[in-house]
Short mmCIF file of the C-alpha atoms (twelve columns), coordinates in Angstrom:
data_MODEL
# 
_entry.id   MODEL 
# 
loop_
_atom_site.group_PDB 
_atom_site.id 
_atom_site.type_symbol 
_atom_site.label_atom_id 
_atom_site.label_alt_id 
_atom_site.label_comp_id 
_atom_site.label_asym_id 
_atom_site.label_seq_id 
_atom_site.Cartn_x 
_atom_site.Cartn_y 
_atom_site.Cartn_z 
_atom_site.pdbx_PDB_model_num 
ATOM 1  C CA . MET A 1  -14.452 12.443  28.966  1 
ATOM 2  C CA . LYS A 2  -17.791 13.138  27.312  1 
ATOM 3  C CA . SER A 3  -16.171 14.352  24.078  1 
ATOM 4  C CA . THR A 4  -14.151 11.134  23.864  1 
ATOM 5  C CA . PHE A 5  -17.318 9.085   24.290  1 
ATOM 6  C CA . ASP A 6  -19.138 11.179  21.676  1 
ATOM 7  C CA . SER A 7  -16.273 10.702  19.221  1 
ATOM 8  C CA . ILE A 8  -16.256 6.935   19.727  1 
ATOM 9  C CA . LYS A 9  -20.044 6.814   19.440  1 
ATOM 10 C CA . GLN A 10 -19.950 8.811   16.186  1 
ATOM 11 C CA . GLY A 11 -17.239 6.533   14.754  1 
ATOM 12 C CA . LEU A 12 -19.258 3.453   15.632  1 
ATOM 13 C CA . SER A 13 -22.390 4.932   14.067  1 
ATOM 14 C CA . GLU A 14 -20.468 5.725   10.876  1 
ATOM 15 C CA . ALA A 15 -18.997 2.204   10.798  1 
ATOM 16 C CA . LEU A 16 -22.463 0.691   11.138  1 
ATOM 17 C CA . GLU A 17 -23.796 2.933   8.356   1 
ATOM 18 C CA . PHE A 18 -20.876 1.941   6.110   1 
ATOM 19 C CA . SER A 19 -21.391 -1.762  6.766   1 
ATOM 20 C CA . GLY A 20 -25.067 -1.237  5.911   1 
ATOM 21 C CA . GLY A 21 -24.170 0.184   2.508   1 
ATOM 22 C CA . LYS A 22 -24.419 3.897   3.299   1 
ATOM 23 C CA . THR A 23 -21.014 4.980   2.013   1 
ATOM 24 C CA . GLN A 24 -21.544 8.660   1.178   1 
ATOM 25 C CA . LYS A 25 -19.626 9.857   4.275   1 
ATOM 26 C CA . ALA A 26 -16.865 7.270   4.024   1 
ATOM 27 C CA . ILE A 27 -13.440 7.884   2.553   1 
ATOM 28 C CA . VAL A 28 -12.373 4.657   0.882   1 
ATOM 29 C CA . HIS A 29 -8.841  4.279   -0.446  1 
ATOM 30 C CA . GLU A 30 -8.377  1.773   -3.237  1 
ATOM 31 C CA . PHE A 31 -4.960  0.985   -4.613  1 
ATOM 32 C CA . SER A 32 -4.407  -0.320  -8.094  1 
ATOM 33 C CA . SER A 33 -2.427  -3.458  -8.734  1 
ATOM 34 C CA . VAL A 34 1.214   -3.027  -9.696  1 
ATOM 35 C CA . ASP A 35 3.206   -4.962  -12.280 1 
ATOM 36 C CA . VAL A 36 6.168   -5.459  -9.969  1 
ATOM 37 C CA . LYS A 37 8.460   -6.929  -12.610 1 
ATOM 38 C CA . ALA A 38 7.817   -4.017  -14.982 1 
ATOM 39 C CA . LEU A 39 8.324   -1.533  -12.146 1 
ATOM 40 C CA . ARG A 40 11.643  -3.136  -11.219 1 
ATOM 41 C CA . ALA A 41 12.736  -3.111  -14.874 1 
ATOM 42 C CA . LYS A 42 11.743  0.548   -15.203 1 
ATOM 43 C CA . LEU A 43 13.993  1.333   -12.233 1 
ATOM 44 C CA . ALA A 44 16.800  -0.760  -13.790 1 
ATOM 45 C CA . MET A 45 17.299  -2.701  -10.574 1 
ATOM 46 C CA . SER A 46 18.146  -6.341  -10.003 1 
ATOM 47 C CA . GLN A 47 15.853  -8.384  -7.802  1 
ATOM 48 C CA . ASN A 48 18.366  -8.129  -4.952  1 
ATOM 49 C CA . GLU A 49 18.685  -4.347  -5.334  1 
ATOM 50 C CA . PHE A 50 14.924  -3.807  -5.503  1 
ATOM 51 C CA . ALA A 51 14.216  -6.085  -2.536  1 
ATOM 52 C CA . SER A 52 16.923  -4.464  -0.455  1 
ATOM 53 C CA . ALA A 53 15.920  -0.906  -1.373  1 
ATOM 54 C CA . PHE A 54 12.292  -1.372  -0.336  1 
ATOM 55 C CA . GLY A 55 12.563  -3.868  2.517   1 
ATOM 56 C CA . ILE A 56 11.060  -6.810  0.659   1 
ATOM 57 C CA . SER A 57 12.429  -10.327 0.785   1 
ATOM 58 C CA . VAL A 58 13.789  -11.617 -2.522  1 
ATOM 59 C CA . SER A 59 11.540  -14.657 -2.154  1 
ATOM 60 C CA . THR A 60 8.430   -12.483 -1.847  1 
ATOM 61 C CA . LEU A 61 9.543   -10.388 -4.806  1 
ATOM 62 C CA . CYS A 62 9.969   -13.536 -6.919  1 
ATOM 63 C CA . HIS A 63 6.462   -14.713 -5.997  1 
ATOM 64 C CA . TRP A 64 5.025   -11.329 -6.986  1 
ATOM 65 C CA . GLU A 65 6.874   -11.310 -10.285 1 
ATOM 66 C CA . ARG A 66 5.770   -14.859 -11.152 1 
ATOM 67 C CA . GLY A 67 2.188   -14.047 -10.216 1 
ATOM 68 C CA . ASP A 68 2.015   -16.696 -7.488  1 
ATOM 69 C CA . ARG A 69 1.071   -13.976 -5.024  1 
ATOM 70 C CA . THR A 70 -0.002  -10.364 -5.230  1 
ATOM 71 C CA . PRO A 71 1.112   -7.516  -2.977  1 
ATOM 72 C CA . GLN A 72 -1.428  -6.629  -0.302  1 
ATOM 73 C CA . GLY A 73 -1.853  -3.945  2.348   1 
ATOM 74 C CA . PRO A 74 1.165   -1.766  3.125   1 
ATOM 75 C CA . ALA A 75 3.302   -3.467  0.466   1 
ATOM 76 C CA . LEU A 76 0.747   -2.565  -2.205  1 
ATOM 77 C CA . VAL A 77 0.645   1.024   -0.959  1 
ATOM 78 C CA . LEU A 78 4.455   1.252   -1.043  1 
ATOM 79 C CA . LEU A 79 4.620   -0.171  -4.566  1 
ATOM 80 C CA . ASN A 80 1.987   2.298   -5.779  1 
ATOM 81 C CA . VAL A 81 3.999   5.179   -4.339  1 
ATOM 82 C CA . VAL A 82 7.243   3.811   -5.824  1 
ATOM 83 C CA . ALA A 83 5.524   3.505   -9.216  1 
ATOM 84 C CA . LYS A 84 4.444   7.166   -9.080  1 
ATOM 85 C CA . GLU A 85 7.413   8.798   -7.308  1 
ATOM 86 C CA . PRO A 86 10.405  6.434   -7.287  1 
ATOM 87 C CA . GLU A 87 13.053  9.146   -6.746  1 
ATOM 88 C CA . LEU A 88 11.140  10.597  -3.812  1 
ATOM 89 C CA . VAL A 89 10.829  7.207   -2.125  1 
ATOM 90 C CA . MET A 90 14.495  6.405   -2.705  1 
ATOM 91 C CA . ARG A 91 15.502  9.761   -1.199  1 
ATOM 92 C CA . ALA A 92 13.217  9.291   1.796   1 
ATOM 93 C CA . LEU A 93 14.502  5.789   2.489   1 
ATOM 94 C CA . ALA A 94 18.140  6.847   2.120   1 
ATOM 95 C CA . SER A 95 17.844  9.458   4.890   1 
# 
């Protein structure tokens, strides 16, 4: 029980340090924006195919492509991975 408490206490201390600007211990992941329309064109997929392949609604895809909205969170992560390793993602999702 003590080790669990110590772990939580350490995590809280690190979170407080990070929020105070001390980021040397922190691992921060930043994901670049993705040109969704260009990515879809590169993969030679229609909007319906792309949306279906990656679990995105066609409506959301249209908003991204028009620039009305930008992908955030897990969607942005997925699109970054698709941009770098499209065949790998397609294989993984097909299994």
